[in-house]
C-alpha positions as CSV (number, residue, x, y, z in Angstrom):
1,M,54.8,-58.6,2.6
2,R,55.4,-57.8,-1.0
3,Y,52.9,-56.0,-3.1
4,R,52.7,-56.7,-6.8
5,R,53.0,-53.9,-9.2
6,R,49.7,-53.1,-10.8
7,P,49.9,-54.0,-14.6
8,K,49.7,-51.1,-17.0
9,S,46.3,-50.4,-18.3
10,N,45.7,-50.7,-22.0
11,V,42.6,-48.7,-21.9
12,P,42.9,-45.8,-24.4
13,P,42.7,-42.3,-23.1
14,R,39.1,-41.1,-22.5
15,K,37.6,-38.2,-24.3
16,G,35.7,-35.3,-23.0
17,F,35.9,-33.1,-19.9
18,F,37.3,-34.4,-16.7
19,L,37.1,-32.5,-13.5
20,L,40.3,-33.3,-11.5
21,P,43.0,-32.4,-14.1
22,S,41.0,-29.4,-15.3
23,L,40.8,-28.1,-11.7
24,F,44.6,-28.1,-11.5
25,T,44.7,-26.4,-14.9
26,T,42.3,-23.8,-13.6
27,A,44.4,-23.3,-10.5
28,S,47.3,-22.6,-12.7
29,L,45.3,-20.1,-14.7
30,L,44.1,-18.5,-11.4
31,S,47.7,-18.1,-10.2
32,G,48.7,-16.6,-13.5
33,F,45.8,-14.1,-13.4
34,F,46.7,-13.2,-9.8
35,A,50.3,-12.6,-10.9
36,I,48.9,-10.0,-13.4
37,V,46.8,-8.3,-10.7
38,A,49.8,-8.3,-8.3
39,A,52.1,-6.8,-10.9
40,I,49.7,-4.0,-11.7
41,R,49.5,-3.3,-8.0
42,G,53.2,-3.1,-7.9
43,D,53.6,-6.2,-5.7
44,F,56.3,-7.7,-7.9
45,H,57.4,-10.3,-5.3
46,E,53.9,-11.7,-5.0
47,A,53.5,-11.7,-8.8
48,A,56.7,-13.7,-9.1
49,L,55.7,-16.2,-6.5
50,A,52.3,-16.6,-8.2
51,I,54.0,-17.5,-11.5
52,L,56.0,-20.1,-9.8
53,V,52.9,-21.6,-8.1
54,S,51.2,-21.6,-11.5
55,G,54.2,-23.7,-12.7
56,V,53.6,-26.2,-10.0
57,F,49.9,-26.6,-10.8
58,D,50.8,-26.9,-14.5
59,G,53.2,-29.7,-13.8
60,L,50.6,-31.5,-11.7
61,D,47.6,-31.4,-14.1
62,G,49.2,-33.4,-16.9
63,R,50.7,-35.9,-14.5
64,I,47.3,-36.4,-12.8
65,A,45.6,-36.8,-16.2
66,R,48.1,-39.5,-17.2
67,L,47.8,-41.3,-13.9
68,T,44.1,-41.4,-13.9
69,N,43.9,-42.1,-17.7
70,T,41.8,-39.0,-18.2
71,T,43.9,-37.2,-20.9
72,S,41.7,-35.6,-23.6
73,K,41.9,-33.2,-26.5
74,F,39.8,-30.8,-24.5
75,G,42.3,-30.9,-21.6
76,M,45.3,-30.3,-24.0
77,E,43.6,-27.3,-25.6
78,Y,42.5,-25.8,-22.3
79,D,45.9,-26.3,-20.8
80,S,47.5,-24.5,-23.8
81,L,45.2,-21.5,-23.4
82,C,45.8,-21.3,-19.7
83,D,49.6,-21.6,-20.3
84,L,49.4,-18.6,-22.6
85,V,48.0,-16.5,-19.8
86,A,50.1,-17.9,-16.9
87,F,53.4,-18.2,-18.8
88,G,53.0,-15.7,-21.5
89,V,50.9,-12.7,-20.5
90,A,51.6,-12.7,-16.8
91,P,55.5,-12.8,-17.0
92,A,55.4,-10.2,-19.8
93,I,53.3,-7.8,-17.8
94,L,55.5,-8.4,-14.7
95,A,58.7,-7.8,-16.7
96,Y,57.3,-4.7,-18.3
97,L,56.0,-3.1,-15.1
98,W,59.0,-4.2,-13.1
99,A,61.9,-3.3,-15.4
100,L,61.0,-2.6,-19.1
101,A,58.8,0.5,-18.9
102,P,61.7,2.9,-18.7
103,Y,62.9,1.8,-22.1
104,G,59.8,3.0,-23.9
105,R,59.2,1.4,-27.2
106,F,61.9,-1.2,-26.8
107,G,60.4,-2.2,-23.5
108,W,56.8,-2.8,-24.6
109,L,58.0,-4.4,-27.8
110,A,60.1,-6.8,-25.7
111,A,57.0,-7.7,-23.6
112,F,54.9,-8.2,-26.7
113,L,57.5,-10.3,-28.4
114,Y,57.6,-12.5,-25.3
115,V,53.8,-13.1,-25.5
116,A,53.9,-13.7,-29.2
117,T,56.8,-16.2,-29.0
118,T,55.0,-18.0,-26.1
119,A,51.9,-18.4,-28.3
120,L,54.1,-19.7,-31.2
121,R,55.9,-22.0,-28.9
122,L,52.7,-23.6,-27.6
123,A,51.3,-23.8,-31.2
124,R,54.4,-25.6,-32.4
125,F,54.4,-27.9,-29.4
126,N,50.8,-28.9,-30.0
127,T,51.3,-29.7,-33.7
128,L,54.5,-31.7,-33.4
129,P,54.2,-35.5,-33.3
130,P,54.8,-37.1,-29.9
131,A,58.1,-38.6,-28.9
132,T,59.5,-40.2,-25.7
133,D,63.2,-39.5,-25.7
134,G,63.3,-36.8,-23.1
135,S,63.7,-33.4,-24.8
136,F,61.8,-30.3,-25.8
137,L,62.3,-28.3,-29.0
138,G,62.9,-24.8,-27.8
139,L,62.8,-23.5,-24.3
140,P,59.5,-24.5,-22.5
141,C,57.4,-21.5,-21.7
142,P,57.0,-22.4,-18.0
143,A,60.8,-22.4,-17.7
144,A,61.0,-19.0,-19.4
145,A,58.3,-17.6,-17.1
146,G,60.1,-19.1,-14.1
147,T,63.3,-17.3,-15.2
148,V,61.5,-14.0,-15.2
149,A,59.9,-14.7,-11.8
150,T,63.1,-15.9,-10.2
151,S,64.9,-12.8,-11.5
152,V,62.5,-10.7,-9.6
153,L,63.1,-12.8,-6.4
154,F,66.8,-12.6,-6.9
155,C,66.8,-8.8,-7.2
156,G,64.7,-8.8,-4.0
157,F,67.4,-10.8,-2.3
158,L,69.9,-8.2,-3.4
159,G,67.8,-5.5,-1.8
160,K,66.1,-4.2,-4.9
161,G,62.5,-5.1,-4.1
162,G,60.7,-2.5,-6.2
163,A,61.0,-1.6,-9.9
164,V,64.4,-1.7,-11.4
165,Q,66.1,-0.3,-14.5
166,N,68.7,-2.6,-15.9
167,I,69.6,-3.2,-19.5
168,L,70.3,-6.9,-18.6
169,V,66.6,-7.5,-17.9
170,L,65.7,-6.1,-21.3
171,A,68.3,-8.3,-23.0
172,M,67.1,-11.3,-20.9
173,V,63.5,-10.9,-22.2
174,Y,64.6,-10.8,-25.8
175,F,66.8,-13.8,-25.4
176,L,64.1,-15.8,-23.6
177,S,61.7,-15.0,-26.5
178,Y,64.2,-16.2,-29.0
179,F,65.0,-19.4,-27.1
180,M,61.4,-20.4,-26.9
181,V,61.0,-20.5,-30.7
182,S,64.6,-21.7,-31.4
183,T,65.7,-25.2,-32.4
184,F,67.7,-25.7,-29.2
185,R,66.9,-28.9,-27.4
186,Y,66.1,-28.9,-23.7
187,L,65.9,-31.9,-21.4
188,S,62.4,-32.9,-20.2
189,F,62.2,-34.2,-16.6
190,K,59.0,-36.0,-17.6
191,N,60.9,-38.8,-19.1
192,Q,59.2,-41.6,-17.2
193,A,61.2,-44.3,-18.9
194,A,64.4,-42.9,-17.5
195,Q,62.9,-42.4,-14.1
196,G,61.5,-45.9,-14.0
197,K,64.8,-47.6,-14.7
198,K,66.7,-45.8,-11.9
199,P,64.2,-44.7,-9.3
200,F,66.6,-44.5,-6.3
201,P,69.2,-42.2,-8.0
202,V,66.3,-40.0,-9.1
203,L,65.0,-39.9,-5.5
204,V,68.5,-39.0,-4.1
205,A,68.9,-36.3,-6.7
206,M,65.5,-34.8,-5.8
207,V,66.4,-34.8,-2.1
208,L,69.7,-33.0,-2.9
209,I,67.9,-30.5,-5.0
210,V,65.4,-29.8,-2.2
211,M,68.3,-29.3,0.3
212,V,70.0,-26.9,-2.1
213,L,66.8,-24.9,-2.6
214,A,66.2,-24.7,1.1
215,T,69.5,-23.0,1.8
216,E,68.7,-19.8,0.0
217,P,65.6,-20.2,-2.3
218,Q,65.8,-16.8,-4.0
219,V,69.4,-17.4,-5.1
220,T,69.2,-21.1,-5.9
221,L,66.0,-20.9,-7.9
222,F,67.4,-18.2,-10.0
223,G,70.6,-20.1,-10.5
224,L,68.8,-23.3,-11.5
225,A,66.5,-21.4,-13.9
226,A,69.5,-19.7,-15.5
227,L,71.4,-23.0,-15.9
228,Y,68.4,-24.6,-17.5
229,V,68.0,-21.7,-20.0
230,L,71.7,-21.9,-20.9
231,S,71.7,-25.7,-21.2
232,G,70.0,-25.5,-24.6
233,P,72.7,-23.4,-26.3
234,A,75.4,-25.4,-24.4
235,L,74.1,-28.7,-25.7
236,A,73.9,-27.3,-29.2
237,I,77.5,-26.1,-29.0
238,Y,78.7,-29.4,-27.6
239,H,76.9,-31.2,-30.4
240,W,78.4,-28.9,-33.0
241,L,81.9,-29.5,-31.7
242,A,81.4,-33.3,-31.4
243,H,79.8,-33.8,-34.8
244,G,81.3,-31.1,-36.9
245,K,79.7,-28.4,-39.0
246,D,77.5,-30.6,-41.1
247,E,74.4,-30.0,-38.9
248,P,72.9,-26.8,-37.6
249,A,74.0,-25.8,-34.1
250,G,70.5,-25.9,-32.7
251,T,69.7,-29.4,-34.0
252,L,70.4,-32.5,-31.8
253,T,69.7,-36.1,-32.6
254,I,67.0,-36.4,-29.9
255,G,63.3,-35.9,-30.7
256,E,60.6,-33.7,-29.3
257,S,58.8,-34.8,-26.2
258,K,55.1,-34.1,-26.0
259,G,54.1,-36.0,-23.0
260,G,52.5,-33.5,-20.9
261,S,50.9,-30.3,-19.8
262,H,53.2,-27.6,-21.1
263,G,55.3,-26.5,-24.0
């Protein structure tokens, strides 16, 4: 028996406060706040996991709002404020207490710069006009926070479960801060048009990704996060080589995607 696909609704997005998407946004905020508490306690592994859980809830709230046609201006503003805590303050505090404190002024300035660029990233994301071609302008802040979190997990896999002192972590925080406010383009996996055209290949890719993650999550999550962070500069370099020196290296011919719950 075949089921007909339900036609798309032309009802405009409703305005106001809606409970279900806001509950997921609040769960993301709660996870981010717990990450701060865990980092202060010195439980860096738990803090890293909480940030990753916050990212999952953040991805769900926007999708649920679109599926239920309950997107609203309130939801977007609430989501941005929660993102600043979960993906700005929480990873900055985690990074500082985990690895940046020994560097004194350079350490806390790196943590502050991370929070400031996260706020700037979210503000720019909220003010840009929407587009649907599958890219983000600058590194999305959940991806930056995920990189910090997976770095903690990866060090734990290497046997360094407590605080560390490594100049590479300090450099990583500075680079992540720059990438968030850069003009590098990053692919958005929320491109529903692309997913709708080829659902089976997308499903197969998701299964393969889950299998890879299941082998050694602490390593594969860090590897995927690092690859995504580096994909922006790599795409810019490719574009620069392919189209010559007429355009800035960080500018690609694809627009900003503003279809969701995070920037």
